[in-house]
C-alpha positions in Angstrom: 0.0 0.0 0.0 1.6 3.2 -1.1 0.9 6.5 0.4 -0.8 9.0 -1.9 -0.7 12.7 -1.3 -3.4 14.9 -2.6 -3.3 18.6 -3.3 -4.7 19.5 0.1 -1.8 17.9 1.9 0.7 19.7 -0.3 -0.9 23.1 0.0 -1.2 22.6 3.8 2.5 21.8 4.0 3.4 24.9 1.9 1.2 27.0 4.1 3.0 25.7 7.2 6.4 26.3 5.7 5.6 29.9 4.7 3.9 30.6 8.0 6.9 29.2 10.0 9.3 31.3 7.9 7.3 34.5 8.4 7.0 34.0 12.1 10.7 33.2 12.4 11.7 36.3 10.4 9.4 38.5 12.4 10.8 37.1 15.7 14.4 37.7 14.5 13.6 41.3 13.5 12.0 41.9 16.9 14.9 40.4 18.7 17.4 42.5 16.8 15.5 45.8 17.1 16.9 46.8 20.5 20.4 46.4 19.3 19.8 48.6 16.2 17.8 51.1 18.2 20.5 51.6 20.8 22.8 53.1 18.1 20.5 56.1 17.7 21.3 59.2 19.8 19.3 59.4 23.0 16.9 62.2 23.9 19.5 64.2 25.9 21.8 64.4 22.8 18.9 65.4 20.5 17.8 68.0 23.1 21.2 69.6 23.0 21.2 69.6 19.2 20.0 73.2 18.9 21.7 76.3 17.7 21.0 79.8 18.8 21.6 82.7 16.4 21.5 86.5 16.8 19.7 88.1 13.9 20.6 91.7 14.9 24.0 91.9 13.0 22.4 91.0 9.7 22.0 94.0 7.4 19.0 94.2 5.1 19.7 92.0 2.0 22.4 90.0 3.8 22.3 86.3 4.3 24.4 83.8 6.3 24.8 80.1 6.3 25.2 78.3 9.7 25.3 74.6 10.5 22.6 72.8 12.5 22.8 69.0 12.9 25.4 68.9 10.1 23.1 70.7 7.7 23.5 74.1 6.2 20.8 76.6 7.3 20.3 79.8 5.3 19.2 82.8 7.3 18.4 85.9 5.2 17.3 89.3 6.2 15.2 90.1 3.1 14.8 93.5 1.5 11.4 95.3 1.1 11.5 94.4 -2.6 12.1 90.7 -1.8 9.3 90.6 0.7 6.8 92.3 -1.6 7.8 90.1 -4.5 7.3 86.9 -2.4 3.9 88.1 -1.2 2.6 88.8 -4.7 3.2 85.3 -6.0 -0.1 83.6 -6.8 -0.4 80.1 -5.2 -1.3 78.7 -8.7 2.2 79.5 -10.0 3.9 77.4 -7.3 5.2 73.9 -8.2 4.8 72.9 -4.5 1.8 74.4 -2.8 2.9 73.3 0.7 4.9 75.4 3.2 7.2 72.6 4.2 7.6 74.3 7.6 8.3 71.9 10.5 6.6 74.4 12.8 3.2 74.2 11.0 0.9 71.3 10.1 2.0 69.3 7.0 -0.8 70.7 4.9 -0.1 74.4 5.5 -0.1 76.4 2.2 3.2 77.9 0.9 2.3 81.5 1.5 5.1 83.8 2.3 3.8 84.2 5.9 3.6 80.4 6.4 7.2 80.0 5.2 8.4 82.4 8.0 6.4 81.2 11.1 8.2 79.8 14.1 7.0 77.1 16.5 4.9 79.6 18.4 3.3 81.1 15.2 5.4 84.2 15.5 7.2 85.6 12.5 9.1 88.6 11.2 8.7 89.1 7.5 12.3 90.2 7.1 13.9 87.0 8.3 13.8 83.7 6.4 15.2 80.6 8.0 15.5 77.5 5.8 17.5 74.3 5.4 20.0 75.0 2.5 19.7 71.6 0.8 18.2 71.4 -2.7 15.2 69.0 -2.6 16.2 67.5 -5.9 19.5 65.6 -5.2 20.8 67.3 -2.0 23.1 69.9 -3.5 23.6 73.3 -1.7 22.0 76.1 -3.8 23.6 79.5 -4.3 22.0 82.5 -2.7 20.7 85.7 -4.4 20.8 84.0 -7.8 18.4 82.7 -10.4 15.5 84.2 -12.2 13.6 84.9 -9.0 16.7 86.3 -7.1 16.4 83.7 -4.4 18.4 80.5 -4.6 19.7 78.7 -7.6 21.1 75.1 -7.7 23.7 75.1 -10.5 23.9 71.3 -10.5 20.6 70.7 -12.2 19.0 74.1 -12.6 16.5 74.3 -9.7 15.4 77.9 -9.1 13.8 79.0 -5.8 12.3 82.4 -5.0 13.0 84.8 -2.1 10.7 82.7 0.1 12.6 79.5 -0.7 9.8 78.1 -2.9 10.7 76.0 -5.9 9.7 77.9 -9.1 11.5 76.1 -11.9 13.7 73.1 -12.5 13.6 69.4 -11.4 13.3 69.9 -7.6 10.0 68.6 -6.4 9.6 70.5 -3.2 10.2 73.9 -1.5 13.3 74.2 0.7 12.5 72.9 4.1 12.0 75.2 7.1 13.6 73.7 10.3 12.0 73.8 13.7 12.9 77.1 15.2 11.5 79.7 17.6 12.1 83.4 18.4 13.5 83.8 22.0 13.6 87.6 21.5 12.9 90.0 18.7 16.4 89.3 17.3 17.4 85.9 18.6 16.2 82.5 17.3 16.9 78.9 18.5 16.9 76.3 15.7 16.1 72.8 16.8 
């Protein structure tokens, strides 16, 4: 008498093999997670990862680049012309309609005002604070350049306006606004 296997036995065996493999892989991943997670910086290190900057020495039309968490941050004291030009841009002309401001909800519109607000909703229309990394491939754009006199990434031709919003080129998003807050009228803390 020879044993015969029907399709039900084979499919049940396949199911058990697959289920055992998935449970084993999940268990292994869960067991390894604490070892991987311990390599991340702890909360005390991240809490100290802030930068304070005094805006008072910046002259109108002047910009500086500082470092925060290893990233370039552009801080610019905009001229009246730059402010007015940024305010007049219709939302329909923007490639990216979102503010990309870490201090606001993710769906906030890319108005000039929303690009300037800090964590408390306070803003000064003269000062723009943004992460200086092109959203296309991570290059560092050049300031006061390009068709809109904002920032220009010479690597692939992305053009940002005076509010850091992408206007032309391959970059898909506006320059990001880092978490920051005003601690006085002329001092900010980034991070």
